[in-house]
N, CA, C and O atoms as a MOPAC input file, in Angstrom:
PM7 MOZYME 1SCF
protein

 N      0.82300 1    -1.18600 1     0.00000 1
 C      0.00000 1     0.00000 1     0.00000 1
 C      0.87200 1     1.25800 1     0.00000 1
 O      0.58400 1     2.20600 1    -0.73000 1
 N      1.94100 1     1.27600 1     0.81400 1
 C      2.79800 1     2.45600 1     0.87900 1
 C      3.49200 1     2.71600 1    -0.45400 1
 O      3.78600 1     3.86200 1    -0.79300 1
 N      3.74900 1     1.66300 1    -1.19800 1
 C      4.38900 1     1.81800 1    -2.50800 1
 C      3.50000 1     2.66000 1    -3.43300 1
 O      3.99900 1     3.48700 1    -4.19500 1
 N      2.19500 1     2.44800 1    -3.36100 1
 C      1.25200 1     3.19800 1    -4.19200 1
 C      1.11200 1     4.65000 1    -3.74600 1
 O      0.79100 1     5.52200 1    -4.55400 1
 N      1.34900 1     4.91100 1    -2.47000 1
 C      1.23000 1     6.27300 1    -1.94700 1
 C      2.57600 1     6.98700 1    -1.85400 1
 O      2.64700 1     8.10700 1    -1.34800 1
 N      3.63400 1     6.35600 1    -2.33100 1
 C      4.99900 1     6.85800 1    -2.16700 1
 C      5.17000 1     8.31400 1    -2.62400 1
 O      5.84400 1     9.09900 1    -1.95700 1
 N      4.56800 1     8.66600 1    -3.74100 1
 C      4.71300 1    10.02000 1    -4.26600 1
 C      3.95300 1    11.06000 1    -3.44300 1
 O      4.17400 1    12.25900 1    -3.61300 1
 N      3.06500 1    10.61900 1    -2.55800 1
 C      2.25300 1    11.53800 1    -1.75300 1
 C      2.77800 1    11.66600 1    -0.31500 1
 O      2.27800 1    12.49600 1     0.44300 1
 N      3.78100 1    10.85500 1     0.07400 1
 C      4.27900 1    10.84100 1     1.44700 1
 C      5.40800 1    11.85300 1     1.63300 1
 O      6.15200 1    12.15400 1     0.70000 1
 N      5.51900 1    12.37600 1     2.87500 1
 C      6.62600 1    13.26100 1     3.20700 1
 C      7.84900 1    12.41000 1     3.50800 1
 O      7.76300 1    11.18200 1     3.50700 1
 N      8.98600 1    13.04500 1     3.76600 1
 C     10.21300 1    12.29900 1     4.07800 1
 C     10.07300 1    11.50800 1     5.37500 1
 O     10.75000 1    10.49700 1     5.55800 1
 N      9.19800 1    11.95900 1     6.27800 1
 C      8.95000 1    11.23200 1     7.53700 1
 C      7.94200 1    10.09900 1     7.35300 1
 O      7.74500 1     9.29600 1     8.26500 1
 N      7.30700 1    10.02700 1     6.19300 1
 C      6.34000 1     8.96900 1     5.93000 1
 C      4.90300 1     9.35500 1     6.23500 1
 O      4.03900 1     8.48600 1     6.36000 1
 N      4.64100 1    10.64700 1     6.35400 1
 C      3.28500 1    11.12500 1     6.64200 1
 C      2.55800 1    11.45900 1     5.34000 1
 O      3.15900 1    11.95400 1     4.38600 1
 N      1.27700 1    11.18400 1     5.32000 1
 C      0.43300 1    11.54600 1     4.19000 1
 C     -0.27700 1    12.84700 1     4.55000 1
 O     -1.08300 1    12.88300 1     5.48000 1
 N      0.02300 1    13.91200 1     3.81300 1
 C     -0.54300 1    15.22200 1     4.12500 1
 C     -1.61100 1    15.56100 1     3.09100 1
 O     -1.35400 1    15.59200 1     1.88800 1
 N     -2.81500 1    15.81500 1     3.59600 1
 C     -3.91800 1    16.22300 1     2.73000 1
 C     -4.55000 1    17.45400 1     3.36600 1
 O     -4.92900 1    17.43100 1     4.53700 1
 N     -4.66000 1    18.51300 1     2.60300 1
 C     -5.30900 1    19.71200 1     3.12400 1
 C     -6.29700 1    20.22700 1     2.08700 1
 O     -6.19500 1    19.94200 1     0.89400 1
 N     -7.24000 1    20.98400 1     2.58000 1
 C     -8.25500 1    21.53700 1     1.70100 1
 C     -8.58900 1    22.94200 1     2.16400 1
 O     -8.76500 1    23.19400 1     3.35600 1
 N     -8.67400 1    23.84300 1     1.21700 1
 C     -9.09700 1    25.20100 1     1.54300 1
 C    -10.06000 1    25.69700 1     0.46900 1
 O    -10.02800 1    26.85800 1     0.06200 1
 N    -10.90900 1    24.78900 1     0.02800 1
 C    -11.85900 1    25.10100 1    -1.03300 1
 C    -12.96300 1    26.04200 1    -0.55300 1
 O    -13.41900 1    26.92000 1    -1.28600 1
 N    -13.37600 1    25.83800 1     0.69000 1
 C    -14.45500 1    26.70700 1     1.19400 1
 C    -13.94400 1    27.54300 1     2.36400 1
 O    -12.83300 1    27.33200 1     2.85100 1
 N    -14.74800 1    28.47600 1     2.80200 1
 C    -14.36400 1    29.32600 1     3.93300 1
 C    -14.66000 1    28.63700 1     5.26800 1
 O    -14.18500 1    29.07600 1     6.31500 1
 N    -15.43800 1    27.56800 1     5.22600 1
 C    -15.82900 1    26.86300 1     6.43900 1
 C    -14.78600 1    25.79700 1     6.79600 1
 O    -14.43100 1    24.96700 1     5.95800 1
 N    -14.30400 1    25.82300 1     8.02300 1
 C    -13.32500 1    24.85000 1     8.48000 1
 C    -13.93100 1    23.44100 1     8.46100 1
 O    -13.26100 1    22.47800 1     8.08900 1
 N    -15.17300 1    23.33000 1     8.85400 1
 C    -15.85000 1    22.03900 1     8.89200 1
 C    -15.96500 1    21.43600 1     7.48700 1
 O    -15.71600 1    20.24800 1     7.28400 1
 N    -16.34400 1    22.27200 1     6.53200 1
 C    -16.45100 1    21.81200 1     5.13600 1
 C    -15.09500 1    21.32700 1     4.62300 1
 O    -15.00600 1    20.29400 1     3.95900 1
 N    -14.03600 1    22.08500 1     4.94000 1
 C    -12.69100 1    21.72100 1     4.50600 1
 C    -12.24400 1    20.40300 1     5.13900 1
 O    -11.59300 1    19.58800 1     4.48500 1
 N    -12.59200 1    20.19600 1     6.40500 1
 C    -12.24900 1    18.93300 1     7.08000 1
 C    -12.96600 1    17.77100 1     6.41400 1
 O    -12.36600 1    16.72500 1     6.16700 1
 N    -14.24100 1    17.94900 1     6.12500 1
 C    -15.01800 1    16.89100 1     5.46700 1
 C    -14.42600 1    16.54900 1     4.10000 1
 O    -14.29100 1    15.38100 1     3.73500 1
 N    -14.07800 1    17.59600 1     3.36000 1
 C    -13.50000 1    17.38000 1     2.02400 1
 C    -12.14800 1    16.67100 1     2.11900 1
 O    -11.85600 1    15.78000 1     1.32200 1
 N    -11.32400 1    17.06500 1     3.09200 1
 C    -10.01300 1    16.44600 1     3.27600 1
 C    -10.16200 1    14.97400 1     3.66100 1
 O     -9.41700 1    14.12500 1     3.17300 1
 N    -11.11900 1    14.67300 1     4.53300 1
 C    -11.35100 1    13.27700 1     4.92700 1
 C    -11.85200 1    12.44300 1     3.75200 1
 O    -11.47300 1    11.28300 1     3.59400 1
 N    -12.70200 1    13.04500 1     2.93800 1
 C    -13.19800 1    12.33400 1     1.75600 1
 C    -12.04600 1    12.05100 1     0.79000 1
 O    -11.97300 1    10.96500 1     0.21400 1
 N    -11.14800 1    13.02200 1     0.61300 1
 C     -9.99400 1    12.82700 1    -0.27000 1
 C     -9.04700 1    11.77700 1     0.29200 1
 O     -8.45600 1    11.00200 1    -0.46100 1
 N     -8.89900 1    11.75000 1     1.63500 1
 C     -8.06000 1    10.74300 1     2.28200 1
 C     -8.62800 1     9.35000 1     2.02300 1
 O     -7.89200 1     8.42800 1     1.67400 1
 N     -9.92700 1     9.20600 1     2.19400 1
 C    -10.58000 1     7.91200 1     1.94800 1
 C    -10.39800 1     7.48600 1     0.49400 1
 O    -10.15500 1     6.31400 1     0.20900 1
 N    -10.51800 1     8.44400 1    -0.42200 1
 C    -10.36500 1     8.16200 1    -1.85200 1
 C     -8.93200 1     7.71700 1    -2.16800 1
 O     -8.72800 1     6.77000 1    -2.92600 1
 N     -7.94700 1     8.40000 1    -1.58700 1
 C     -6.53500 1     8.05000 1    -1.80700 1
 C     -6.22800 1     6.65500 1    -1.26600 1
 O     -5.54200 1     5.86800 1    -1.91900 1
 N     -6.73800 1     6.35200 1    -0.07300 1
 C     -6.49200 1     5.03700 1     0.52300 1
 C     -7.15200 1     3.92900 1    -0.29100 1
 O     -6.57200 1     2.86100 1    -0.48400 1
 N     -8.35800 1     4.18800 1    -0.76300 1
 C     -9.06200 1     3.20200 1    -1.57800 1
 C     -8.28900 1     2.93600 1    -2.87300 1
 O     -8.17000 1     1.79700 1    -3.32400 1
 N     -7.76700 1     4.02500 1    -3.45900 1
 C     -6.99800 1     3.90300 1    -4.69600 1
 C     -5.69700 1     3.13600 1    -4.45700 1
 O     -5.26800 1     2.35400 1    -5.30500 1
 N     -5.06600 1     3.36500 1    -3.29200 1
 C     -3.80400 1     2.70200 1    -2.96600 1
 C     -4.00400 1     1.21500 1    -2.68700 1
 O     -3.11700 1     0.40200 1    -2.95000 1
 N     -5.16400 1     0.86700 1    -2.15800 1
 C     -5.44600 1    -0.53200 1    -1.82100 1
 C     -5.88700 1    -1.35300 1    -3.02600 1
 O     -5.89200 1    -2.58200 1    -2.97000 1
 N     -6.25700 1    -0.68600 1    -4.10900 1
 C     -6.74700 1    -1.37700 1    -5.30300 1
 C     -5.64100 1    -2.21700 1    -5.94700 1
 O     -4.55200 1    -1.71700 1    -6.22700 1
 N     -5.93400 1    -3.48600 1    -6.17500 1
 C     -4.98900 1    -4.37700 1    -6.84600 1
 C     -5.51900 1    -4.62600 1    -8.25500 1
 O     -6.60000 1    -5.19100 1    -8.41600 1
 N     -4.76500 1    -4.20700 1    -9.28200 1
 C     -5.25100 1    -4.39100 1   -10.64700 1
 C     -5.32700 1    -5.86600 1   -11.02900 1
 O     -4.52800 1    -6.68500 1   -10.57500 1
 N     -6.29200 1    -6.18100 1   -11.86300 1
 C     -6.49200 1    -7.54600 1   -12.31600 1
 C     -5.34000 1    -7.94800 1   -13.22700 1
 O     -4.89900 1    -7.15400 1   -14.05800 1
 N     -4.85000 1    -9.17900 1   -13.07400 1
 C     -3.76600 1    -9.64500 1   -13.92700 1
 C     -4.26200 1    -9.86900 1   -15.33500 1
 O     -5.36400 1   -10.37300 1   -15.54900 1
 N     -3.43900 1    -9.49100 1   -16.29100 1
 C     -3.81000 1    -9.64100 1   -17.68900 1
 C     -3.59800 1   -11.08600 1   -18.11800 1
 O     -2.54400 1   -11.67800 1   -17.88300 1
 N     -4.62000 1   -11.63400 1   -18.74800 1
 C     -4.51500 1   -12.99400 1   -19.26000 1
 C     -3.93500 1   -12.93700 1   -20.66900 1
 O     -4.41800 1   -12.19700 1   -21.52600 1
 N     -2.89600 1   -13.72900 1   -20.89100 1
 C     -2.25600 1   -13.75100 1   -22.18700 1
 C     -3.17000 1   -14.46100 1   -23.18600 1
 O     -3.68300 1   -15.54300 1   -22.90100 1
 N     -3.37200 1   -13.85400 1   -24.34800 1
 C     -4.21200 1   -14.46900 1   -25.37600 1
 C     -3.41500 1   -14.61200 1   -26.66100 1
 O     -2.39700 1   -13.94700 1   -26.85200 1
 N     -3.88500 1   -15.48000 1   -27.53400 1
 C     -3.21200 1   -15.69800 1   -28.80800 1
 C     -4.08400 1   -15.17600 1   -29.93400 1
 O     -5.30900 1   -15.11400 1   -29.83000 1
 N     -3.40000 1   -14.79700 1   -31.03200 1
 C     -4.12200 1   -14.34000 1   -32.21400 1
 C     -4.70800 1   -15.57600 1   -32.89100 1
 O     -3.99000 1   -16.55400 1   -33.10200 1
 N     -5.99900 1   -15.55400 1   -33.23800 1
 C     -6.61500 1   -16.71100 1   -33.88100 1
 C     -5.95000 1   -17.02800 1   -35.23200 1
 O     -5.48400 1   -16.13700 1   -35.94300 1
 N     -5.92600 1   -18.30300 1   -35.55000 1
 C     -5.29500 1   -18.76400 1   -36.79200 1
 C     -5.95300 1   -18.11400 1   -38.00900 1
 O     -5.26300 1   -17.72600 1   -38.95200 1
 N     -7.26900 1   -17.99300 1   -37.99500 1
 C     -8.00000 1   -17.39900 1   -39.12100 1
 C     -7.58800 1   -15.93500 1   -39.32100 1
 O     -7.48000 1   -15.47100 1   -40.45700 1
 N     -7.35800 1   -15.21100 1   -38.22200 1
 C     -6.94800 1   -13.81500 1   -38.31600 1
 C     -5.55400 1   -13.70000 1   -38.91500 1
 O     -5.28600 1   -12.80900 1   -39.72100 1
 N     -4.66600 1   -14.60800 1   -38.51500 1
 C     -3.30700 1   -14.61800 1   -39.06800 1
 C     -3.34800 1   -14.87000 1   -40.57100 1
 O     -2.69600 1   -14.18000 1   -41.35500 1
 N     -4.13100 1   -15.87400 1   -40.94900 1
 C     -4.23400 1   -16.22700 1   -42.37100 1
 C     -4.84100 1   -15.07700 1   -43.18600 1
 O     -4.38500 1   -14.80100 1   -44.29600 1
 N     -5.84600 1   -14.41900 1   -42.65200 1
 C     -6.47900 1   -13.29600 1   -43.34700 1
 C     -5.47500 1   -12.15700 1   -43.52100 1
 O     -5.42700 1   -11.52700 1   -44.57700 1
 N     -4.67400 1   -11.89300 1   -42.48600 1
 C     -3.66900 1   -10.83200 1   -42.56400 1
 C     -2.63100 1   -11.15700 1   -43.62700 1
 O     -2.26400 1   -10.28500 1   -44.41300 1
 N     -2.15400 1   -12.39500 1   -43.66400 1
 C     -1.15400 1   -12.79100 1   -44.65300 1
 C     -1.72100 1   -12.77000 1   -46.07100 1
 O     -1.02800 1   -12.40600 1   -47.02100 1
 N     -2.99300 1   -13.16700 1   -46.20400 1
 C     -3.63600 1   -13.14300 1   -47.51400 1
 C     -3.73800 1   -11.70800 1   -48.03300 1
 O     -3.45400 1   -11.44300 1   -49.20100 1
 N     -4.14700 1   -10.78200 1   -47.15700 1
 C     -4.25200 1    -9.37600 1   -47.52300 1
 C     -2.88200 1    -8.80200 1   -47.86800 1
 O     -2.75000 1    -7.99200 1   -48.78600 1
 N     -1.87300 1    -9.22700 1   -47.12700 1
 C     -0.51000 1    -8.76300 1   -47.35700 1
 C     -0.01100 1    -9.22500 1   -48.73200 1
 O      0.62200 1    -8.45800 1   -49.45800 1
 N     -0.29800 1   -10.47300 1   -49.07900 1
 C      0.09900 1   -11.00900 1   -50.38000 1
 C     -0.63700 1   -10.28400 1   -51.50600 1
 O     -0.06400 1   -10.00800 1   -52.56100 1
 N     -1.90300 1    -9.98200 1   -51.27000 1
 C     -2.71100 1    -9.26900 1   -52.26400 1
 C     -2.13200 1    -7.87700 1   -52.52900 1
 O     -2.00600 1    -7.46200 1   -53.68100 1
 N     -1.77800 1    -7.15700 1   -51.45400 1
 C     -1.17200 1    -5.82800 1   -51.58000 1
 C      0.15500 1    -5.90800 1   -52.33300 1
 O      0.44200 1    -5.07700 1   -53.19500 1
 N      0.96100 1    -6.91800 1   -51.99700 1
 C      2.26400 1    -7.08300 1   -52.65600 1
 C      2.06600 1    -7.30700 1   -54.15200 1
 O      2.81800 1    -6.77900 1   -54.97100 1
 N      1.04800 1    -8.09500 1   -54.50300 1
 C      0.76200 1    -8.38200 1   -55.90900 1
 C      0.35700 1    -7.09900 1   -56.64400 1
 O      0.80200 1    -6.85700 1   -57.76600 1
 N     -0.47600 1    -6.28900 1   -56.01600 1
 C     -0.92500 1    -5.01300 1   -56.60000 1
 C      0.27900 1    -4.10200 1   -56.84700 1
 O      0.39600 1    -3.48900 1   -57.90800 1
 N      1.16100 1    -4.02200 1   -55.86800 1
 C      2.31900 1    -3.14800 1   -55.98700 1
 C      3.30000 1    -3.66300 1   -57.04000 1
 O      3.94800 1    -2.87900 1   -57.73300 1
 N      3.39900 1    -4.97000 1   -57.15000 1
 C      4.30900 1    -5.56500 1   -58.14000 1
 C      3.84000 1    -5.25200 1   -59.56000 1
 O      4.65900 1    -5.05800 1   -60.45900 1
 N      2.52300 1    -5.20300 1   -59.76100 1
 C      1.96900 1    -4.92400 1   -61.08600 1
 C      2.19400 1    -3.47000 1   -61.50800 1
 O      2.11400 1    -3.15400 1   -62.69500 1
 N      2.47400 1    -2.58100 1   -60.54700 1
 C      2.69900 1    -1.17100 1   -60.87100 1
 C      4.05400 1    -0.96800 1   -61.56400 1
 O      4.20800 1    -0.03900 1   -62.35700 1
 N      4.99600 1    -1.79800 1   -61.27900 1
 C      6.35700 1    -1.61800 1   -61.79100 1
 C      6.46500 1    -1.90400 1   -63.28000 1
 O      5.55100 1    -2.45500 1   -63.89400 1
 N      7.62600 1    -1.51000 1   -63.85800 1
 C      7.88700 1    -1.77300 1   -65.26800 1
 C      8.23100 1    -3.24200 1   -65.44700 1
 O      8.84100 1    -3.86500 1   -64.57700 1
 N      7.83100 1    -3.78200 1   -66.58500 1
 C      8.16100 1    -5.17900 1   -66.87100 1
 C      9.40100 1    -5.19900 1   -67.75300 1
 O      9.48000 1    -4.49000 1   -68.75600 1
 N     10.34600 1    -6.00800 1   -67.36900 1
 C     11.57800 1    -6.14900 1   -68.14600 1
 C     11.65200 1    -7.57700 1   -68.67800 1
 O     11.47000 1    -8.53900 1   -67.93100 1
 N     11.91400 1    -7.70000 1   -69.94200 1
 C     12.10900 1    -9.03100 1   -70.54300 1
 C     13.60900 1    -9.27400 1   -70.68800 1
 O     14.28000 1    -8.59200 1   -71.46300 1
 N     14.12400 1   -10.23200 1   -69.95400 1
 C     15.57500 1   -10.54400 1   -70.00500 1
 C     15.85500 1   -11.57400 1   -71.04100 1
 O     17.00800 1   -11.96200 1   -71.23000 1

């Protein structure tokens, strides 16, 4: 958890959150506590591991077929030389 909050901690290891959005001290305290809860929730979140997937065989074949088709089109653009 501390690793996720590392950029927000002081050199002593304290998490400092302040708010001065409103003129009311009570409102600012509520907002600061809400932000603290949000930061802690974000720090505790463990991302889901990515499952490795493979490209389907049909997709590979379609890509290669299209690639061959493009190559054929480009080859026909060139000059023909009879050796």
